[in-house]
C-alpha positions in Angstrom: -67.6 48.0 -74.7 -71.1 46.7 -73.9 -73.9 46.6 -76.4 -77.7 46.9 -76.1 -78.3 44.8 -79.2 -76.2 42.1 -80.9 -77.5 41.4 -84.4 -77.0 37.7 -85.3 -77.8 36.6 -88.9 -76.8 34.4 -91.8 -74.7 36.4 -94.3 -76.0 34.7 -97.4 -79.2 32.8 -98.3 -79.0 29.4 -100.0 -78.8 31.0 -103.4 -75.7 33.1 -102.5 -77.5 36.4 -102.1 -76.3 38.6 -99.3 -78.5 39.4 -96.3 -76.2 42.3 -95.1 -78.5 45.0 -96.6 -81.5 43.8 -94.7 -79.7 43.5 -91.4 -78.0 46.8 -91.8 -81.5 48.5 -92.0 -82.4 47.0 -88.7 -79.1 48.3 -87.3 -80.0 51.9 -88.4 -83.4 51.6 -86.9 -82.2 50.5 -83.5 -79.6 53.3 -83.5 -82.3 55.8 -84.3 -83.8 54.7 -80.9 -80.4 55.2 -79.2 -79.4 51.5 -78.9 -75.7 50.6 -79.1 -75.6 47.9 -81.8 -73.0 45.2 -82.6 -73.3 44.4 -86.3 -70.5 42.6 -88.2 -70.2 41.8 -91.9 -66.5 40.7 -92.0 -65.4 37.3 -93.1 -65.1 35.2 -90.0 -62.2 33.1 -88.7 -61.9 31.1 -85.5 -59.6 33.8 -84.0 -61.9 36.6 -85.0 -64.9 34.7 -83.6 -63.1 34.2 -80.4 -61.6 37.7 -80.1 -64.6 39.8 -81.3 -67.9 37.9 -81.7 -68.0 36.0 -78.4 -67.1 39.1 -76.2 -69.8 41.1 -78.0 -72.4 38.4 -77.3 -71.3 38.2 -73.6 -71.7 41.9 -73.1 -74.9 42.5 -75.0 -78.3 42.9 -73.4 -80.5 41.7 -76.2 -79.6 39.0 -78.8 -81.6 39.8 -81.9 -81.8 36.7 -84.2 -82.6 37.8 -87.8 -84.3 34.8 -89.5 -83.9 34.9 -93.3 -84.7 32.2 -95.8 -82.6 29.0 -95.3 -80.7 30.5 -92.3 -80.9 27.2 -90.3 -79.8 24.9 -93.1 -76.2 24.7 -91.9 -76.9 24.7 -88.2 -76.6 20.9 -88.1 -72.8 21.5 -88.4 -71.2 21.9 -85.0 -68.8 24.6 -86.2 -71.4 26.7 -88.0 -71.1 30.4 -87.0 -74.8 31.1 -86.6 -75.3 28.0 -84.4 -72.3 29.0 -82.2 -73.6 32.5 -81.8 -77.0 31.2 -80.6 -75.3 28.6 -78.3 -73.2 31.4 -76.7 -76.3 33.6 -76.2 -78.1 30.7 -74.5 -75.0 29.9 -72.4 -74.7 33.5 -71.2 -78.5 33.9 -70.5 -79.0 36.7 -73.1 -82.5 37.7 -74.0 -83.1 36.2 -77.5 -85.5 38.1 -79.8 -86.2 36.4 -83.2 -87.4 38.6 -86.0 -87.9 37.9 -89.7 -88.2 40.3 -92.6 -91.3 40.0 -94.8 -92.3 36.7 -93.1 -89.4 34.7 -94.6 -89.4 32.4 -91.6 -92.7 32.0 -89.7 -92.1 28.9 -87.6 -89.1 27.0 -86.2 -87.7 24.1 -88.2 -88.3 20.7 -86.6 -84.7 19.5 -87.0 -82.8 22.1 -85.0 -79.8 20.9 -83.1 -80.6 20.0 -79.5 -78.2 22.6 -78.2 -80.5 25.4 -79.4 -83.9 23.8 -80.0 -84.9 23.5 -76.3 -84.5 27.3 -75.8 -85.9 28.4 -79.2 -88.9 26.0 -79.4 -89.2 24.4 -75.9 -92.3 25.0 -73.7 -94.1 27.9 -75.2 -91.1 28.7 -77.5 -89.9 32.1 -78.5 -92.3 34.2 -80.6 -91.0 35.1 -84.1 -91.9 38.7 -84.9 -92.4 39.5 -88.6 -91.1 42.9 -89.7 -92.9 43.8 -92.9 -90.4 45.8 -95.0 -93.0 48.0 -96.8 -94.3 51.4 -96.2 -95.0 50.7 -92.5 -91.6 49.2 -91.8 -90.5 51.9 -89.4 -93.8 51.7 -87.4 -93.3 47.9 -87.1 -89.7 48.3 -85.9 -90.8 50.9 -83.4 -93.5 48.6 -82.1 -91.0 45.7 -81.7 -88.6 48.0 -79.9 -91.3 49.2 -77.5 -92.8 45.7 -76.8 -89.8 43.4 -76.7 -86.7 45.5 -75.8 -86.2 47.2 -72.5 -85.0 50.8 -72.7 -81.3 51.2 -73.6 -78.9 52.0 -70.8 -77.2 55.4 -70.2 -79.2 57.6 -72.5 -79.6 61.2 -71.5 -82.2 62.2 -74.1 -85.3 60.9 -75.8 -84.7 62.9 -78.9 -84.5 60.7 -82.0 -81.3 60.6 -84.0 -81.8 61.9 -87.5 -80.0 59.2 -89.5 -80.3 59.6 -93.3 -82.4 57.1 -95.1 -79.8 54.9 -96.6 -79.8 52.1 -99.2 -76.9 49.7 -99.9 -75.2 49.5 -103.3 -73.7 46.0 -103.7 -71.1 45.5 -106.4 -70.2 42.1 -107.9 -67.1 42.3 -110.1 -64.5 40.1 -111.6 -61.9 42.9 -111.7 -60.7 44.9 -108.7 -61.8 48.5 -109.3 -62.3 51.9 -107.6 -65.9 53.1 -107.2 -66.2 56.8 -107.6 -69.1 59.3 -107.0 -68.7 62.8 -108.3 -65.0 62.3 -108.6 -64.7 61.1 -105.0 -63.4 57.6 -104.3 -65.9 55.6 -102.2 -64.5 52.1 -102.1 -62.0 49.5 -103.5 -64.3 46.9 -104.9 -62.6 43.5 -104.9 -63.2 40.2 -106.6 -65.4 37.9 -104.5 -65.4 40.4 -101.6 -68.2 42.2 -99.7 -68.5 45.4 -101.7 -71.3 47.3 -100.0 -71.7 51.1 -100.1 -74.3 53.1 -98.2 -76.1 55.6 -100.4 -78.7 58.2 -99.4 -81.9 58.3 -101.3 -81.7 59.9 -104.8 -80.0 59.4 -108.1 -76.2 58.8 -108.2 -73.9 58.6 -111.1 -71.3 55.9 -110.3 -68.1 55.3 -112.0 -66.1 52.1 -111.8 -62.4 52.6 -112.6 -59.9 49.8 -113.2 -57.1 50.0 -110.6 -53.9 51.1 -112.0 -55.4 52.7 -115.1 -57.1 56.0 -115.9 -59.9 54.6 -118.2 -63.5 54.1 -117.0 -64.7 50.6 -117.9 -68.2 51.1 -116.5 -70.6 53.9 -115.7 -74.0 53.6 -114.2 -76.8 55.8 -112.8 -78.2 54.3 -109.6 -81.7 55.4 -108.5 -82.5 54.5 -104.9 -85.8 56.4 -104.4 -88.2 53.6 -105.2 -86.5 50.9 -103.1 -87.6 49.6 -99.7 -85.2 50.4 -96.8 -83.5 47.0 -96.7 -83.0 46.5 -100.4 -79.6 46.1 -102.1 -79.0 47.8 -105.3 -76.9 45.4 -107.3 -74.4 46.4 -109.9 -73.0 43.3 -111.6 -69.8 44.0 -113.6 -69.0 40.4 -114.3 -70.5 40.2 -117.8 -69.4 43.8 -118.7 -65.7 43.8 -118.2 -64.7 40.4 -119.8 -63.2 42.1 -122.8 -61.5 44.7 -120.6 -59.9 42.0 -118.6 -58.7 40.2 -121.7 -57.2 43.4 -123.0 -55.4 44.2 -119.7 -53.9 40.7 -119.5 -54.9 39.7 -116.0 -55.7 36.1 -116.5 -53.7 33.7 -118.6 -54.2 30.1 -119.8 -51.5 27.8 -121.0 -52.2 24.1 -121.8 -55.6 24.5 -120.3 -54.3 25.7 -117.0 -55.4 29.2 -115.8 -53.1 31.4 -113.7 -53.8 34.9 -112.4 -51.6 37.9 -112.4 -52.5 40.7 -110.0 -52.0 44.3 -110.8 -49.7 46.1 -108.2 -50.0 49.8 -108.6 -46.7 51.7 -108.3 -46.0 53.7 -105.2 -43.5 54.6 -102.5 -42.8 52.3 -99.5 -40.3 51.8 -96.7 -38.3 48.7 -97.2 -36.3 46.8 -94.6 -36.4 46.9 -90.8 -39.6 48.9 -90.2 -40.8 49.1 -86.6 -43.4 46.3 -86.7 -40.7 43.8 -87.6 -39.8 43.9 -83.9 -36.6 42.5 -82.4 -36.3 39.6 -84.8 -34.4 41.5 -87.4 -31.0 40.7 -88.8 -28.2 43.0 -89.9 -28.7 42.6 -93.6 -32.3 43.9 -93.3 -30.9 47.3 -92.3 -31.3 50.2 -92.8 -35.0 50.8 -93.4 -35.1 53.1 -96.5 -37.7 54.5 -98.9 -38.1 53.0 -102.4 -40.1 54.3 -105.4 -41.6 51.3 -107.2 -43.2 51.3 -110.6 -46.4 49.3 -111.2 -46.2 45.6 -112.3 -48.2 42.4 -112.3 -47.4 39.5 -110.0 -48.8 36.0 -109.6 -51.5 35.7 -107.0 -49.8 32.4 -105.9 -46.5 30.7 -106.4 -46.3 28.5 -109.6 -48.2 25.3 -108.9 -47.3 21.8 -109.9 -50.2 21.9 -112.4 -48.9 25.0 -114.1 -45.4 23.6 -114.2 -46.6 20.4 -115.9 -48.7 22.4 -118.4 -45.5 24.2 -119.5 -42.7 21.7 -119.0 -44.7 18.5 -119.7 -42.6 16.6 -117.1 -41.9 16.7 -113.4 -38.6 17.7 -112.0 -36.6 14.7 -111.0 -33.6 16.2 -109.4 -33.3 16.0 -105.6 -36.3 13.5 -105.5 -38.8 15.7 -107.4 -42.3 16.0 -105.9 -43.3 13.5 -103.3 -46.4 12.7 -101.2 -44.2 13.2 -98.1 -43.5 16.8 -99.0 -46.8 17.6 -100.8 -47.9 16.4 -104.2 -50.9 17.6 -106.3 -52.2 20.1 -108.9 -52.6 22.9 -106.3 -49.3 22.3 -104.5 -46.3 24.6 -105.1 -43.7 23.5 -107.7 -40.7 22.9 -105.6 -37.3 21.3 -106.0 -36.6 23.7 -108.9 -33.5 25.9 -109.0 -33.1 29.4 -110.2 -31.3 28.1 -113.3 -34.2 25.6 -113.9 -36.6 28.6 -114.0 -34.5 31.0 -116.0 -33.2 28.5 -118.7 -36.2 26.1 -118.7 -39.5 27.2 -117.4 -39.6 30.9 -118.5 -38.5 30.4 -122.1 -40.9 27.5 -122.5 -43.8 29.5 -121.0 -43.1 32.3 -123.5 -43.0 29.7 -126.4 -46.3 28.0 -125.4 -48.2 31.3 -124.9 -47.0 32.5 -128.3 -48.3 29.2 -129.8 -51.7 29.5 -128.1 -52.3 33.3 -128.2 -50.1 34.6 -131.0 -48.7 37.2 -128.5 -45.1 37.4 -127.2 -45.6 37.5 -123.4 -42.5 37.7 -121.3 -42.4 36.6 -117.7 -39.6 36.8 -115.1 -39.0 36.5 -111.4 -39.7 39.5 -109.2 -36.9 41.8 -108.0 -36.4 41.8 -104.3 -38.0 45.2 -104.0 -41.0 44.1 -106.0 -41.4 41.1 -103.9 -41.3 43.0 -100.6 -43.6 45.8 -101.9 -46.2 43.2 -102.9 -45.8 41.2 -99.7 -46.5 44.4 -97.7 -49.7 45.0 -99.6 -48.4 47.5 -102.2 -50.5 50.6 -102.6 -53.4 49.0 -100.7 -51.5 48.6 -97.5 -53.2 49.7 -94.3 -51.2 49.4 -91.1 -47.8 47.8 -91.4 -47.9 44.1 -90.8 -45.2 41.7 -89.6 -46.2 39.0 -92.1 -47.8 39.3 -95.5 -51.4 40.0 -94.7 -51.5 39.7 -90.9 -49.5 40.2 -87.6 -50.7 36.7 -86.7 -48.6 34.1 -88.6 -51.2 31.4 -88.3 -53.7 33.4 -90.4 -51.5 33.6 -93.5 -48.6 31.1 -93.3 -47.7 27.4 -93.3 -44.5 27.3 -91.4 -42.5 25.1 -89.0 -45.1 25.6 -86.3 -48.2 24.3 -88.2 -47.3 22.7 -91.5 -47.0 19.1 -90.5 -43.5 19.1 -92.1 -44.8 19.5 -95.7 -46.0 22.0 -98.3 -49.7 22.8 -98.7 -52.0 23.8 -101.5 -51.4 27.4 -102.5 -55.0 28.6 -101.6 -55.8 26.1 -98.9 -58.8 27.0 -96.7 -57.8 28.6 -93.4 -55.1 30.9 -94.8 -56.1 34.4 -95.9 -54.6 36.5 -98.7 -52.9 39.9 -98.1 -54.4 43.3 -99.1 -53.6 42.7 -102.8 -55.2 39.2 -102.9 -51.8 37.5 -102.9 -51.5 34.1 -101.1 -48.6 32.5 -99.4 -46.0 35.3 -99.4 -45.3 34.3 -95.9 -44.5 30.6 -95.5 -45.2 27.4 -97.5 -42.2 27.8 -99.9 -39.4 30.3 -100.2 -39.6 32.3 -103.4 -36.7 32.9 -105.8 -36.1 36.5 -106.7 -34.3 37.9 -109.7 -31.6 39.8 -107.7 -28.2 38.6 -106.7 -27.9 38.7 -102.9 -25.9 41.6 -101.4 -25.4 41.8 -97.6 -25.3 45.6 -97.8 -28.1 45.9 -100.4 -30.3 48.2 -98.3 -27.6 50.8 -97.8 -26.4 50.8 -101.4 -29.6 50.2 -103.5 -31.0 52.9 -105.7 -34.2 54.7 -104.6 -36.1 54.0 -107.8 -36.9 50.4 -108.9 -33.8 48.8 -107.3 -32.5 45.6 -108.8 -29.7 44.5 -106.5 -26.0 44.0 -107.2 -24.7 43.5 -110.8 -23.1 40.2 -109.8 -22.8 37.7 -107.0 -22.7 34.1 -105.8 -26.2 33.6 -104.5 -29.7 34.7 -105.5 -32.2 36.1 -103.1 -35.0 34.0 -101.7 -37.9 35.5 -99.7 -40.9 34.6 -97.5 -40.0 31.6 -95.5 -41.3 28.0 -95.9 -43.1 25.1 -94.3 -39.9 24.3 -92.4 -39.1 27.9 -91.2 -39.2 29.6 -87.9 -41.8 32.3 -87.7 -39.1 35.0 -87.7 -38.0 33.9 -91.2 -41.5 34.4 -92.6 -41.5 38.2 -91.9 -41.9 40.5 -94.9 -38.4 42.1 -94.4 -36.4 38.9 -93.8 -33.8 38.1 -96.4 -32.2 34.8 -97.3 -30.3 33.4 -100.3 -29.1 30.2 -102.2 -26.9 29.3 -105.1 -28.6 29.5 -108.5 -28.3 25.7 -109.0 -29.7 24.8 -105.6 -32.9 22.7 -105.3 -34.9 21.7 -102.3 -38.5 21.0 -101.2 -38.6 24.4 -99.4 -38.1 26.7 -102.5 -40.6 27.6 -105.3 -41.2 30.7 -107.3 -43.7 33.4 -108.3 -44.1 35.1 -111.7 -44.0 38.7 -112.7 -45.2 39.9 -116.1 -42.7 42.0 -118.0 -44.1 45.4 -119.3 
């Protein structure tokens, strides 16, 4: 698909405030004049930039560069997204139109990289057009469109599109929640995510409901009438839900080390060899079957070496312990620990230390195999079915034999994304012990509701693949196993909170 306008912009200003609302208003105005607009507010990766951003620039007619405060600060870095977009537009000979809202940028900086400065500032330079976002905003936009943009292609009518006048509600929260208006669910608001919602002008009673619970922990009336078209309405829940979070036991601290347990809402899912797993499947993954799973909380990462030390006060020494060669540090997985080490050592000691520090008897355990797979597949938030946990592209989510450098990696290392539930590393890095005994015919014999595997066995299930695994072993349905006293640098574990 080709576009009349590509909107290029810096997502956040130097203070961390989002520019998405401002640029979204420009998008609506261009669309009212029948221009096909490319506007993106997703988190960028190299693959996404290559597959989506670059083709859009190459096929656009006009490259509209939205200049907001501090937008050029990071352009000195060669890998900077905004710089790369401008460089591509120059390379492809696209018509560049710089605009600035409310005069935030009135002249070009003197220290622009040479790769873009000659085009932007050379000779007469490109004129920066100021779009005043006040009562004459629409008139100014219309004038820009008339003077600087040639007519859009393939339009059969001059009739204006009657888009509603929309404002953007932006939610900052430290607890994943559902946003509801008049009983209708509008969005899943997530921690540290882009949580923008388009609202028509007027007064709206919004409800913010904790996921997995019926209780409302915040209610607010939002009035959009007096705002300018590009303004964000900000609802910050961070200070308001602290006690709620404490009550619902999402974050824990032991020995000064914080670890996070993510709520997985109960639901029904198909376990085993679903179609997206392709031709890599093994016999013990068959047959695919439906499972009803109650809700639970699971660690957003595997247990780290820092958390292990806070609980156990000493490193594991068996099988060589933790080494620089295989990955050593606070944020690295705790490996070289057996199923028995966890069950008879770590879990009872964690319970003891939390009791001493909080006065509450918390119980943690390993996940069942069904709980592990349900979480790896995204639980109740799953969209399309994915081969690995969080993506069909293993390089986006996993450290495995093809990219790990023959070692473990920090549990939230930059470059790897979480899955739909915000869980990291469920594909690759280290295998994860499960509570269940391994049964080769588990899928054909397990119960439909909250299955827990065979009553006895020789080996316990491990899931997810590791830094040393083939890609096919990192799939969400792949099953493996080891004896309960087995230790190696490829196996770690993830916690589940008992009800």
